[in-house]
C-alpha positions, -999 to +999 in steps of 0.1 A: +372+448+494+381+428+462+416+415+457+433+423+424+440+393+402+477+381+398+495+393+367+528+388+349+534+353+362+542+334+331+577+347+323+589+339+357+571+305+357+588+295+325+623+308+332+651+282+333+658+288+369+621+282+378+621+249+359+654+238+374+641+244+409+608+226+401+628+196+389+647+195+422+614+196+441+597+170+418+625+144+424+625+145+462+623+110+474+622+096+439+657+103+426+663+067+416+631+059+398+637+051+361+617+081+348+636+105+370+670+089+362+662+092+324+652+128+328+682+138+349+706+120+325+700+148+299+686+174+324+696+206+307+682+195+274+650+183+290+645+216+308+653+237+277+628+216+257+601+221+283+609+258+284+605+260+246+572+242+246+558+264+274+569+296+258+557+287+224+524+274+238+530+239+222+532+221+255+507+192+259+506+170+290+511+133+286+487+105+295+482+096+332+492+062+346+462+052+367+459+027+396+434+020+423+440+021+461+417+015+491+423+042+517+399+031+532+374+035+503+384+027+466+401+057+449+415+060+414+449+076+416+463+093+385+501+097+382+513+122+356+545+116+336+576+130+354+582+159+329+546+170+336+552+168+373+581+193+369+557+216+352+532+212+380+558+222+406+568+253+385+532+263+382+524+258+419+556+278+429+542+307+410+505+307+420+502+290+453+520+315+477+500+346+466+466+328+463+470+308+495+472+340+515+436+345+506+425+311+520+405+308+551+426+298+582+402+269+589+413+251+556+440+226+567+447+201+539+479+204+517+491+236+532+526+242+548+522+247+586+487+231+587+480+194+580+457+167+596+473+168+631+468+205+635+432+201+622+427+174+648+440+196+676+417+224+666+387+201+662+393+186+697+397+220+712+365+233+695+346+202+706+356+208+742+345+245+741+312+242+722+281+220+725+271+212+690+288+203+657+278+200+621+299+176+602+297+174+564+313+154+536+311+164+500+301+135+479+328+123+454+345+157+456+374+154+432+356+135+404+326+160+407+345+193+405+330+213+376+358+226+355+337+253+339+331+268+373+367+262+384+380+280+353+358+310+361+373+311+396+408+309+382+401+338+357+388+359+386+420+353+406+446+353+378+449+379+350+479+363+333+469+348+299+499+324+298+493+310+333+456+305+325+465+287+293+488+263+311+461+257+338+436+250+311+460+224+294+463+206+328+426+207+336+416+194+301+441+165+304+424+152+335+388+160+327+359+134+326+330+135+303+312+105+318+275+105+329+268+129+358+259+114+391+238+144+401+214+165+382+209+202+389+182+227+379+183+235+342+203+203+332+196+185+301+207+151+288+236+169+271+248+187+302+274+160+312+290+164+277+290+202+279+304+204+314+336+184+319+343+175+355+370+161+378+405+167+391+428+137+390+437+126+425+474+125+428+483+158+410+501+185+430+479+210+411+447+191+421+454+195+458+457+232+455+428+238+431+405+218+453+413+242+482+408+272+459+374+258+447+359+258+482+376+289+496+345+312+491+324+285+508+349+285+538+345+323+542+307+323+538+300+295+564+325+307+590+310+342+589+275+331+598+262+343+632+265+317+659+293+297+642+321+299+666+347+276+650+351+263+614+374+236+600+378+219+566+401+191+556+398+186+519+361+177+516+354+171+553+338+202+570+331+208+607+312+238+621+307+244+659+280+263+677+265+264+712+229+257+698+217+237+669+198+266+653+230+283+637+240+249+624+207+242+607+210+276+590+246+268+581+236+235+566+209+252+544+234+278+531+261+251+526+238+229+504+228+260+485+263+271+478+274+236+470+246+233+445+258+265+428+292+247+424+273+216+412+283+196+442+263+176+468+268+170+505+269+133+514+233+126+528+245+101+554+278+117+565+263+152+569+249+153+604+243+178+633+251+163+667+261+171+703+298+172+708+296+150+739+283+121+717+317+120+700+327+127+664+350+112+639+376+135+622+409+128+602+410+092+614+403+098+651+372+096+672+370+127+694+351+123+727+352+145+758+387+141+772+397+113+749+410+108+714+410+072+700+418+058+665+389+050+643+383+012+642+387+008+604+419+029+605+432+006+632+423-026+614+440-012+582+471-004+602+473-038+619+469-055+586+498-034+571+519-041+602+514-079+598+523-078+561+554-057+569+565-081+597+562-111+574+584-092+548+610-087+575+610-123+585+612-134+549+642-111+543+624-091+517+622-059+538+652-047+559+644-042+596+657-006+593+631+002+567+604-014+588+615+007+618+613+039+598+577+030+588+568+022+625+583+055+637+560+074+613+529+054+624+538+057+660+542+095+656+507+096+640+490+075+667+507+095+694+483+124+686+456+104+703+453+086+737+470+056+724+499+047+747+486+013+758+474+006+722+509+012+708+525-009+735+503-039+724+508-032+687+546-031+688+552-058+715+576-085+703+589-066+673+627-065+676+629-034+653+603-016+674+626-013+705+620+020+725+586+023+709+563+039+720 
């Protein structure tokens, strides 16, 4: 049965109360940053100005501040101006709750009550119950998302012209018109210019829209005969079966549906294997009866720990701040069989007392 599209969202989205609540959410953990302090210094006028721009359809997002990180592979992060982040929070507060209810329960990224650790527990449990797994990774997912297709998906889910207009402003602001990395049937040399692509990594809206974009794929793959468990974390997919046959059929369907979205599965990272051979997921290696940290994640963590310790010894970083960071990393590592590893990692650190 088809689900009716959402209507009459824009008046509530652009109300002063909605924008005020969005500003409170946008500044969490960032209250003393210069852009936030400047906005809050004249908060009511700033919010009224935003409201007027949104209601008169004159709002235009500002330019992104871009920087690269390595986590572990190079990624280009796009940081929107603070006033735009307030708009993103107001938009997501209006559209995420009703649309997320339609998401597949196997989708775990950027959802309240889900997350990487719940995904890891479900992956580990499925690997213990079933004999075979298909793991897939979507090649350059965020930069490759076709915005023409995404707009069509949004129009099918939302029947509120104002909300669709705002989404279009945000999508157009982060679009890329560079050369396409993959060609699809029917493409011409002009196709890259005619079909803008890409969601900026770092936007609150991008996280939600990336989930929405693959929701139909989630439902299609999980419904196949012989697929007993299905998980997705952003662009990493895992399907479990007791025989390889259903997984080969699932791979064929996945590649067909990804092509319809103008996406490709990574040719090396997409594999069908026996669960007993072990599999990597959300930073851990899952083997029968054992969860260990992936080597490159561990190397990255050790390097970060050394740099942090040097900063504490140099008096640049307070020991209390270093301990908070360690508590977070310790809690993450504790989801695997890492007690001895954590003992070795934190040995000799005065601010790591009582850890693990």
